[in-house]
C-alpha positions, 0 to 999 in steps of 0.5 A: 060289121062288130064283133060278135064276141062277148067280151064280159066272158073273158073275165077271170078269177084272180086265181087263173091270171096269175100266168098272166097278169103283168105280163106282155102276151104276144098270141099269132092268128089273134085277128078272126073273131070268134076265134081261139086266137081272139080268145087267148088274146082277150083272156091275157088282155082283160085280166092284166097283161101288161101288154097284148100283141094280136097278130093278124095277116088277113083277117085284118079287120076283126082284129083291129076290132079286137084290138078296140075292144080290149083298148075299150075294156081297159088293156090300153098295150094292146096293139095289131100286128099284122105280118105273113108269117110264112115269110121270115123278112116278114116276120124280122121286120115286125121285131122292133116296132113288138119290142119298142110297144110291148117295152120290151121282148114277149114273156108269153109267145102263143103261136096259133094258126087257126089253118086247115082244108076245107077237107078231102078223103086223103088216097081217095079220088072224087066220086064218078059221076054218071053219064061223066065223060072219061075225060071231063072225069078226068079233069074234074079229078085233077083239078081236086087234087091240085086244090086240096094240095094247096089247101094241105100246104098252106095250112102246114106252111103257116103252122109250121114254118110260121111256129119255127120263125117266130120261134128263132126271133123271139126265143132269140131275142130273149136268150140275148136279153137273158129274159124268161121265155114262155112260149105256148104251140097250140096244137090238136088233139087230131096230131095223136089221133087223127080224124079223117079229111085233114090230112093237112092238119093232122101233119102239121100239128104233129109236127109242132109237138116236137119243137119243144125239144129241138128249142131245148136241145139247140139251147143248150144252158139257155134252155132255162131261160126259154122253156117251150111246150104243147097243148091238144085240144078237142073241137073248139066251136070257131068260125071255121067249125059252129059249122059241125058243133051239132053234128056228134058223129065229127067231135062227139068221140072226146067230147060232150059238146063242142068248147066255146072260145073263151073257155078253151082259152080259160084252160090256157090261163090255167095252164100258164097259171104252173111253174114254167119247169114243170110245163116245159118239153111237154105236150098236153092234152085237154080232156073234158067231161061231161058234168050233168050236175052242172045243166044239160050242156055242162062239162068239166075240164082236164090236163093230162100229159101226153108222153111221145118216146121212140123204142130200137125193136132189133129185127132178126132177118136183118141181125142174122144177114148184116150187110158187110162194106169195107168201104175205100 
């Protein structure tokens, strides 16, 4: 089936294209039509990127069509990359291929994943059904429990394990060849402002916020070569969320309408134009403001930085009665 995405939406003015122009770009989870990863791939490839690696695992039909769309619209060095990001051996197998096709180690790696649960209420069992026997209810509740937790596990594996594997691979390659690299972790505003029914998604998006700091600490003096940051998007109208596009109860607390994928991609391109040192080890949140002067669906977007800090508060009861241990 032909892609429904309109490539003309992704052409950007020169000041926004500057962040990817001439760069080798690798995007994970870029194979699904009308998805956020595909939008990043099109925004990079149609605005001067030297090469675009379009990664997918199962969405190979849309992924291959996205590569063809990029080539047809001027990005000659667009190519598909199929692997399971949760499998380190599978990821390692793409290493030489990607470097060869891009003509070097990527300059920009965008770790994206659209995986999420269908939705369930954490800590709540399904409601009782009238006339249902105890045995049937136990079987139904158990089945729901297993299926819900499997969904969460898949979401966490894809985002946390996948992002970790990609970070380890491309950061080590960049340090080896002494080439600057920017890694972008696509998170969500739900990481810090959780919504109901998607606990695995919230946990996974919170976990990836730690990756820039972990990477910075482990690289030591080499950390100046690899800059990493996270971005938290509000609701974007993708193939997985479009059924909620008219339900303000879902997205209304953050925005007047859902963002289109090309709009979300444009905002990331804006962020990538900033100096790498200004982005490193930070978490940026996208704010969407209604702009009625631009029409009924008019909006303006702004980036803000969220500082995640910890405090150490003494506990009086513990200070007054510390446990004394002499050791062996």
